[in-house]
C-alpha positions as CSV (number, residue, x, y, z in Angstrom):
1,M,112.6,88.5,129.1
2,N,113.8,89.3,125.6
3,T,116.5,91.9,125.0
4,I,115.6,95.2,123.2
5,S,117.7,94.0,120.2
6,S,115.7,90.8,119.9
7,I,112.4,92.5,120.3
8,L,113.3,95.0,117.5
9,A,114.2,92.2,115.2
10,Q,110.6,90.8,115.4
11,S,107.9,91.3,112.8
12,S,105.1,91.5,115.4
13,F,104.9,92.7,119.0
14,S,103.1,91.5,122.1
15,E,101.8,93.8,124.8
16,A,104.8,92.7,127.0
17,D,107.2,93.5,124.1
18,L,105.8,97.0,123.9
19,E,106.0,97.6,127.6
20,Q,109.6,96.6,127.5
21,L,110.4,99.0,124.7
22,L,108.6,101.8,126.6
23,T,110.7,101.2,129.8
24,C,114.1,100.8,128.2
25,E,116.8,103.3,129.3
26,G,120.3,104.4,128.3
27,D,121.9,102.8,125.3
28,Q,118.9,100.6,124.8
29,M,116.7,103.7,124.6
30,Q,119.0,105.2,122.0
31,L,118.9,102.0,120.0
32,L,115.1,102.3,120.0
33,F,115.3,105.9,118.7
34,D,117.8,105.0,116.1
35,T,115.6,102.1,114.9
36,G,112.6,104.4,114.7
37,K,114.5,106.9,112.6
38,K,115.9,104.1,110.3
39,I,112.5,102.6,109.7
40,K,111.0,106.0,108.9
41,E,113.7,106.6,106.3
42,I,113.3,103.2,104.7
43,Y,109.5,103.3,104.5
44,I,108.6,106.9,104.0
45,G,111.9,108.7,103.2
46,N,113.7,111.6,104.9
47,K,111.2,114.3,104.2
48,I,109.4,116.2,106.9
49,Y,106.0,117.6,106.0
50,F,104.8,121.0,107.2
51,R,101.1,121.5,108.2
52,G,100.4,125.2,108.6
53,L,98.4,125.3,111.9
54,I,95.6,127.9,112.2
55,E,94.2,128.0,115.7
56,F,91.3,130.1,114.8
57,S,89.2,130.1,118.0
58,N,89.5,129.2,121.6
59,I,85.8,129.1,122.2
60,C,84.9,125.6,123.4
61,H,81.8,123.9,124.6
62,K,83.6,121.1,126.3
63,D,85.0,121.1,129.8
64,C,87.9,118.6,129.8
65,Y,89.8,118.6,133.1
66,Y,93.3,118.9,131.5
67,C,92.6,121.8,129.0
68,G,93.4,125.4,129.5
69,I,90.6,126.6,127.1
70,R,87.9,124.4,128.8
71,R,84.5,126.0,129.0
72,S,84.6,126.7,132.7
73,N,87.9,128.6,132.6
74,R,86.6,132.2,133.0
75,L,90.1,133.7,132.9
76,V,90.6,132.9,129.2
77,N,90.4,135.8,126.8
78,R,88.2,134.2,124.2
79,F,88.8,135.0,120.5
80,N,87.5,134.0,117.1
81,L,89.4,134.9,114.0
82,T,87.4,136.4,111.1
83,D,86.9,134.4,107.9
84,Q,89.3,136.8,106.2
85,E,92.0,136.3,108.8
86,I,91.7,132.6,108.3
87,L,91.9,132.9,104.5
88,D,94.9,135.2,104.8
89,A,96.7,132.6,107.0
90,A,95.8,129.9,104.4
91,H,97.2,132.2,101.7
92,F,100.4,132.6,103.6
93,A,100.7,128.8,103.8
94,D,100.1,128.5,100.1
95,E,102.8,131.2,99.4
96,C,105.2,129.3,101.6
97,N,104.5,126.1,99.6
98,F,103.6,124.2,102.7
99,G,101.2,121.9,100.9
100,S,98.8,121.5,103.8
101,I,97.1,123.4,106.6
102,V,95.2,122.5,109.8
103,L,92.1,124.3,110.9
104,Q,91.9,123.8,114.7
105,S,89.6,125.3,117.3
106,G,87.8,124.6,120.5
107,E,84.9,122.2,120.1
108,I,81.7,123.7,118.9
109,S,78.7,121.8,117.5
110,S,76.1,124.0,115.8
111,S,74.5,124.5,112.4
112,S,76.2,128.0,112.1
113,F,79.6,126.5,112.9
114,T,79.1,123.7,110.4
115,H,78.1,126.1,107.7
116,R,81.0,128.4,108.4
117,I,83.6,125.6,108.2
118,T,82.0,124.3,105.0
119,N,82.3,127.7,103.4
120,L,85.9,128.2,104.6
121,I,86.9,124.9,103.1
122,S,85.4,125.8,99.8
123,Q,87.0,129.2,99.8
124,I,90.4,127.9,100.7
125,K,90.2,125.3,97.9
126,H,89.2,128.0,95.5
127,Q,91.7,130.6,96.4
128,T,94.6,128.1,96.2
129,N,93.4,126.2,93.2
130,G,93.3,123.1,95.2
131,R,97.0,123.2,96.1
132,L,96.4,122.9,99.9
133,R,95.4,119.7,101.7
134,I,93.1,120.6,104.5
135,T,93.1,118.9,107.9
136,L,90.4,119.6,110.4
137,S,90.7,119.2,114.2
138,L,87.3,120.4,115.3
139,G,86.2,117.7,117.8
140,E,83.2,115.4,117.9
141,Q,80.5,116.1,115.4
142,A,77.6,114.3,113.9
143,E,78.4,112.0,111.0
144,S,76.4,114.2,108.6
145,V,78.6,117.1,109.5
146,Y,81.8,115.1,108.8
147,K,80.3,114.1,105.5
148,Q,79.5,117.7,104.6
149,W,83.1,118.8,105.4
150,Y,84.6,115.9,103.5
151,Q,82.4,116.7,100.4
152,A,83.4,120.3,100.6
153,G,87.1,119.3,100.2
154,A,88.6,118.6,103.7
155,H,91.0,115.6,103.4
156,R,92.2,114.7,106.9
157,Y,90.7,114.8,110.4
158,L,92.5,114.7,113.7
159,L,90.5,113.6,116.7
160,R,92.7,112.7,119.7
161,I,91.2,110.0,121.9
162,E,93.7,111.1,124.7
163,T,93.7,107.6,126.2
164,T,92.2,104.3,125.1
165,N,91.5,103.3,128.7
166,P,87.8,104.1,129.3
167,E,88.3,104.3,133.1
168,L,91.2,106.8,132.8
169,Y,89.2,108.7,130.1
170,S,86.4,109.2,132.7
171,K,88.9,110.5,135.2
172,I,90.1,113.3,132.9
173,H,86.6,114.3,131.7
174,P,83.4,115.4,133.4
175,S,80.7,112.8,133.9
176,D,78.1,115.0,132.3
177,G,77.1,113.0,129.3
178,A,78.9,115.3,126.9
179,H,82.3,113.7,127.4
180,D,81.9,110.0,126.5
181,F,84.7,107.7,125.5
182,Y,82.5,105.5,123.2
183,R,81.1,108.6,121.5
184,R,84.6,109.6,120.6
185,L,85.4,106.2,119.4
186,D,82.3,106.2,117.2
187,C,83.4,109.5,115.7
188,L,86.8,108.0,114.7
189,H,85.0,105.0,113.0
190,A,82.7,107.4,111.2
191,L,85.6,109.5,109.9
192,R,87.4,106.5,108.6
193,A,84.3,105.1,106.9
194,I,83.6,108.5,105.2
195,G,87.1,108.5,103.6
196,F,89.1,110.9,105.8
197,Q,92.7,110.3,106.4
198,T,92.0,109.6,110.1
199,G,94.3,110.8,112.9
200,T,94.2,110.4,116.6
201,G,96.6,110.6,119.6
202,V,97.1,110.4,123.3
203,M,98.6,112.3,126.2
204,I,101.6,110.7,127.8
205,G,102.3,110.9,131.5
206,L,98.7,111.6,132.7
207,P,98.1,111.1,136.4
208,S,97.2,107.4,137.1
209,Q,98.3,106.4,133.6
210,T,100.4,103.2,133.4
211,I,102.9,101.7,131.0
212,Q,100.3,99.1,130.2
213,D,97.8,101.9,129.3
214,L,100.4,103.3,126.8
215,A,101.0,99.8,125.3
216,H,97.3,99.4,124.9
217,D,97.2,102.8,123.1
218,L,99.8,101.6,120.6
219,L,97.9,98.4,120.0
220,F,94.7,100.4,119.5
221,F,96.4,102.5,116.8
222,E,97.6,99.4,115.0
223,Q,94.3,97.5,115.3
224,F,92.2,100.5,114.2
225,G,94.5,101.1,111.3
226,I,95.0,104.7,112.0
227,D,96.6,106.9,109.3
228,M,98.3,109.6,111.4
229,V,99.1,110.2,115.0
230,G,99.8,113.3,117.1
231,M,100.7,112.6,120.7
232,G,102.7,114.5,123.2
233,P,103.5,114.7,126.9
234,Y,100.8,115.8,129.3
235,L,101.6,119.3,130.5
236,K,99.7,120.9,133.3
237,H,97.7,124.1,133.3
238,S,97.0,125.9,136.6
239,Q,93.4,126.8,135.7
240,T,92.3,123.2,135.3
241,P,91.0,120.5,137.8
242,L,93.8,118.1,136.8
243,Y,96.4,120.7,138.2
244,A,95.5,119.4,141.7
245,L,97.2,116.1,140.8
246,R,100.4,117.7,139.7
247,N,102.4,116.1,142.5
248,E,101.5,112.7,141.2
249,L,103.1,113.3,137.8
250,L,106.2,111.7,136.5
251,P,109.1,114.1,136.4
252,I,109.1,116.2,133.3
253,E,112.2,114.6,131.8
254,Q,110.6,111.2,132.2
255,R,107.5,112.3,130.4
256,F,109.6,113.7,127.6
257,N,111.6,110.6,127.1
258,L,108.5,108.4,127.4
259,T,106.9,110.5,124.6
260,L,110.0,109.9,122.4
261,K,109.8,106.2,123.1
262,M,106.1,106.2,122.1
263,I,107.0,107.9,118.8
264,A,109.8,105.4,118.1
265,T,107.8,102.4,119.1
266,L,104.8,103.4,117.1
267,R,107.0,104.0,114.0
268,I,108.4,100.5,114.4
269,L,104.8,99.1,114.9
270,M,103.2,101.1,112.0
271,K,105.9,101.9,109.6
272,D,104.1,103.9,107.0
273,I,101.8,106.3,109.0
274,N,102.3,110.0,109.6
275,I,103.6,110.9,113.1
276,A,103.8,114.5,114.3
277,A,106.6,115.9,116.4
278,T,104.3,118.0,118.5
279,T,104.9,121.5,120.0
280,A,104.5,120.1,123.5
281,L,107.9,118.4,123.0
282,Q,109.5,121.8,122.5
283,A,107.8,123.1,125.6
284,I,110.0,120.8,127.6
285,D,113.2,120.7,125.6
286,P,114.4,123.5,123.3
287,F,115.3,120.8,120.8
288,G,112.2,118.7,121.5
289,R,110.8,118.6,118.0
290,E,114.2,117.7,116.4
291,K,114.4,114.8,118.9
292,G,110.9,113.8,117.8
293,I,112.1,113.7,114.2
294,M,115.2,111.7,115.2
295,A,112.9,109.2,116.9
296,G,110.7,108.6,113.9
297,A,108.3,111.5,113.4
298,N,107.8,113.0,110.0
299,V,105.3,115.9,110.4
300,I,105.7,119.3,112.0
301,M,103.0,122.0,112.3
302,P,104.3,125.5,112.0
303,N,101.9,127.8,113.8
304,I,100.6,130.4,111.3
305,T,98.0,131.9,113.6
306,P,98.4,135.7,113.8
307,G,100.7,136.4,116.7
308,L,98.0,138.6,118.4
309,Y,96.0,135.6,119.3
310,R,98.6,132.9,120.2
311,N,98.9,133.7,123.9
312,D,95.1,133.0,124.3
313,Y,95.3,129.5,122.7
314,L,97.0,127.8,125.6
315,L,95.9,124.2,126.2
316,Y,98.8,123.9,128.6
317,E,101.3,126.4,130.2
318,H,104.6,127.5,128.8
319,K,103.6,126.9,125.2
320,P,106.6,127.9,123.0
321,C,106.7,130.4,120.2
322,T,103.6,132.3,121.2
323,D,105.2,135.6,120.5
324,D,106.4,134.6,117.0
325,E,104.8,135.8,113.8
326,P,104.1,133.1,111.1
327,A,107.2,134.0,109.1
328,Q,109.4,133.6,112.2
329,C,107.9,130.3,113.0
330,R,108.5,129.0,109.5
331,G,112.2,130.1,109.6
332,C,112.8,128.5,113.0
333,L,111.3,125.2,112.0
334,E,113.2,125.1,108.7
335,A,116.4,125.3,110.7
336,R,115.2,122.6,113.1
337,V,114.5,120.2,110.3
338,V,117.9,120.7,108.8
339,M,119.5,120.3,112.3
340,A,117.7,116.9,112.5
341,G,119.3,115.8,109.2
342,S,116.1,115.9,107.2
343,E,114.6,117.9,104.4
344,I,111.3,119.7,104.1
345,G,108.7,118.3,101.6
346,Y,107.7,121.7,100.2
347,G,104.8,121.6,97.8
348,D,104.0,118.0,98.8
349,W,100.7,117.1,100.4
350,G,102.5,114.5,102.4
351,D,99.6,112.1,102.5
352,S,100.0,109.1,104.8
353,F,101.4,106.2,102.9
354,H,99.2,104.0,105.1
355,F,96.1,105.9,103.9
356,V,97.2,105.6,100.2
357,G,97.6,101.8,100.7
358,R,93.9,101.4,101.8
359,K,92.5,104.2,99.5
360,K,91.2,101.7,96.9
361,N,88.7,100.4,99.4
362,L,87.3,103.9,100.2
363,P,84.1,105.4,98.8
364,D,84.6,107.8,95.9
365,S,85.0,111.4,97.0
């Protein structure tokens, strides 16, 4: 078996190498984190890019077993921001010079929803004179819908695959025909072909998940040629079916460290992509997002959803900062970035360098 140092010196990695990196501990784990941070600084610099996150609706037509806003959860107080509330949040992001926003909601597929998002993209582009990059995280849609949103001016799309093991995927989703691993994979391929900066991600520490599964996830990111990744520890929610398996979970600290190891290993594997330090890290550790940055992440998403609605967009329990207003969230994250020894890329779209590198082969927008 190779040492961690010898593996890190390699230019390519086998599945066994990745598994060894993901199981290292102590000083070897710190070496992994330090290497991830160093590679980030060499290949993409020391800037951290903000994406103003607008969680505009928790209405969802899907019924995923792990998610607190799943369709069957009757205890959720459903909400749907008005168009003006969304535009006001985008205006706030523009005033703060964030450079980018994310429109995220529960998954809905309908002609009225498609039309609404198309209009919102156009209005945001108009009111900010094109200053804001727009990321969408709106689930599985028809290819024609993705094309419509891309042509309206959306630039990035995040569709988390959650796990690249089809068998595990089936365990965390209903077998109702509406939750199909290969359908999700087809959507990712469609997004990439259309021209979106394409993002995905996985949950780390799911019941029945193995280190081999996570190594496969990393290899999938590399082989697909993903542009951006958002992944975090699996956190339970008491109003979901997966809660019944809570005693099978890794201890919370192990899930946290495993997530940091996934970030660092992915940074080493794919040096020029965008990697988010997700909010779920901070749900476990007060300095979780800073530690994500120190392991190789370069994106943070300040929540700019009006505070009135935040407690109702709970994919998992104990989500941090739900009582904060957007300005408070911004100030807090500014301090966290500085504490992590980085600077904020204000006014910069922060496009994935990996995407820029393949852009010449994309269809004209």
